[in-house]
C-alpha positions as CSV (number, residue, x, y, z in Angstrom):
1,M,0.6,-9.1,11.7
2,N,3.4,-7.4,9.9
3,G,6.4,-9.7,9.6
4,G,5.7,-11.7,12.8
5,H,5.4,-8.6,15.0
6,F,2.6,-8.2,17.4
7,R,3.7,-4.9,18.7
8,N,5.8,-1.9,17.5
9,I,8.2,-0.2,19.8
10,F,8.9,3.6,19.7
11,Y,11.4,5.6,21.7
12,Y,10.0,8.8,23.1
13,K,12.7,11.5,22.6
14,D,16.1,10.2,23.9
15,Y,15.1,9.0,27.4
16,Y,15.5,5.3,26.6
17,L,18.4,5.7,24.3
18,D,20.4,7.8,26.9
19,F,19.7,5.0,29.4
20,F,20.7,2.3,26.9
21,E,24.0,4.1,26.2
22,S,24.8,4.2,29.9
23,V,24.7,0.5,30.5
24,R,27.3,-2.3,29.8
25,P,27.3,-4.1,26.5
26,D,26.0,-7.3,28.1
27,V,23.0,-5.4,29.5
28,Q,22.4,-3.7,26.1
29,K,22.3,-7.1,24.5
30,K,19.8,-8.4,27.0
31,L,17.7,-5.2,26.6
32,N,17.6,-5.7,22.8
33,W,16.7,-9.4,23.3
34,T,13.9,-8.5,25.6
35,L,12.5,-5.8,23.3
36,Q,12.6,-8.3,20.4
37,L,10.6,-10.7,22.6
38,I,8.0,-8.1,23.5
39,A,7.6,-7.2,19.8
40,T,7.3,-10.7,18.5
41,V,5.5,-13.0,20.9
42,E,1.8,-12.9,21.3
43,R,1.7,-13.4,25.1
44,I,4.7,-11.7,26.9
45,P,5.7,-13.5,30.1
46,K,5.2,-11.3,33.2
47,K,8.9,-11.9,34.0
48,Y,9.8,-9.5,31.2
49,F,6.8,-7.1,30.9
50,D,4.3,-6.2,33.6
51,H,1.8,-3.5,34.5
52,I,2.8,-1.2,37.3
53,T,0.0,-1.2,40.0
54,N,-1.2,2.2,41.1
55,S,-0.1,3.9,37.8
56,T,-2.0,5.3,34.9
57,G,-1.3,2.5,32.5
58,L,2.5,2.3,32.9
59,F,4.3,-1.0,32.3
60,E,7.8,-2.0,33.2
61,I,10.2,-4.0,31.0
62,R,12.2,-6.2,33.3
63,V,15.8,-7.2,32.5
64,E,18.2,-9.1,34.7
65,V,21.9,-9.6,34.0
66,G,23.6,-11.6,36.7
67,S,22.6,-10.1,40.0
68,D,21.8,-6.7,38.4
69,I,18.2,-5.7,37.7
70,Y,17.1,-3.1,35.2
71,R,13.7,-1.6,34.5
72,V,12.4,0.5,31.5
73,F,9.1,2.2,31.8
74,S,6.7,2.1,28.9
75,F,3.1,2.6,28.0
76,F,0.7,1.8,25.1
77,D,-0.5,4.2,22.4
78,K,-3.0,3.0,19.8
79,G,-3.2,-0.6,20.8
80,N,0.0,-2.3,19.7
81,L,2.4,0.6,19.8
82,I,4.6,0.6,22.9
83,I,6.3,3.8,23.9
84,L,9.6,3.5,25.8
85,I,10.5,6.2,28.3
86,N,12.9,6.2,31.3
87,G,15.1,3.3,32.4
88,F,17.1,2.7,35.5
89,Q,19.1,0.1,37.5
90,K,16.9,-1.2,40.3
91,K,18.9,-1.4,43.6
92,T,16.0,-1.9,46.0
93,Q,13.1,-4.3,46.3
94,K,10.5,-1.6,45.7
95,T,10.5,0.6,42.5
96,P,11.6,4.1,43.5
97,Q,8.6,6.4,43.6
98,G,10.7,9.2,41.9
99,E,11.2,6.9,38.9
100,I,7.4,6.2,38.7
101,E,6.6,9.9,39.0
102,L,9.1,10.7,36.2
103,A,7.5,8.0,34.0
104,E,4.0,9.4,34.7
105,K,5.3,12.9,33.8
106,L,6.9,11.7,30.5
107,K,3.7,9.8,29.5
108,K,1.6,12.9,30.1
109,Q,4.1,15.0,28.1
110,Y,4.0,12.5,25.2
111,F,0.2,12.7,25.0
112,D,0.1,16.5,25.4
113,E,2.6,16.9,22.6
114,K,0.6,14.4,20.4
115,A,-2.6,16.3,21.1
116,K,-1.1,19.5,19.8
117,K,-0.1,18.0,16.4
């Protein structure tokens, strides 16, 4: 693999970056650490990256800082390319349906735009 990377990570538009800019520096540091882990380890622990059931191939990147929990939705394109989309701070046990619906919409938008190119 290229320089110890198993996966490449791509930000779709500014959705992830806007979320990243909105969180505290300690959360940003943990997000960066988690993305580095996802890119460079062959088998990602479920604690950090897991498939969302009842979705069309969405995954959530899981980050905890203290008692705060954050999620970033993503999906795969062409095998080892992970596309990051919306992120949010999780305040309830269950992932809010509105966040999943937004992620599904952004995923569809990504592939629709790609098909037009």
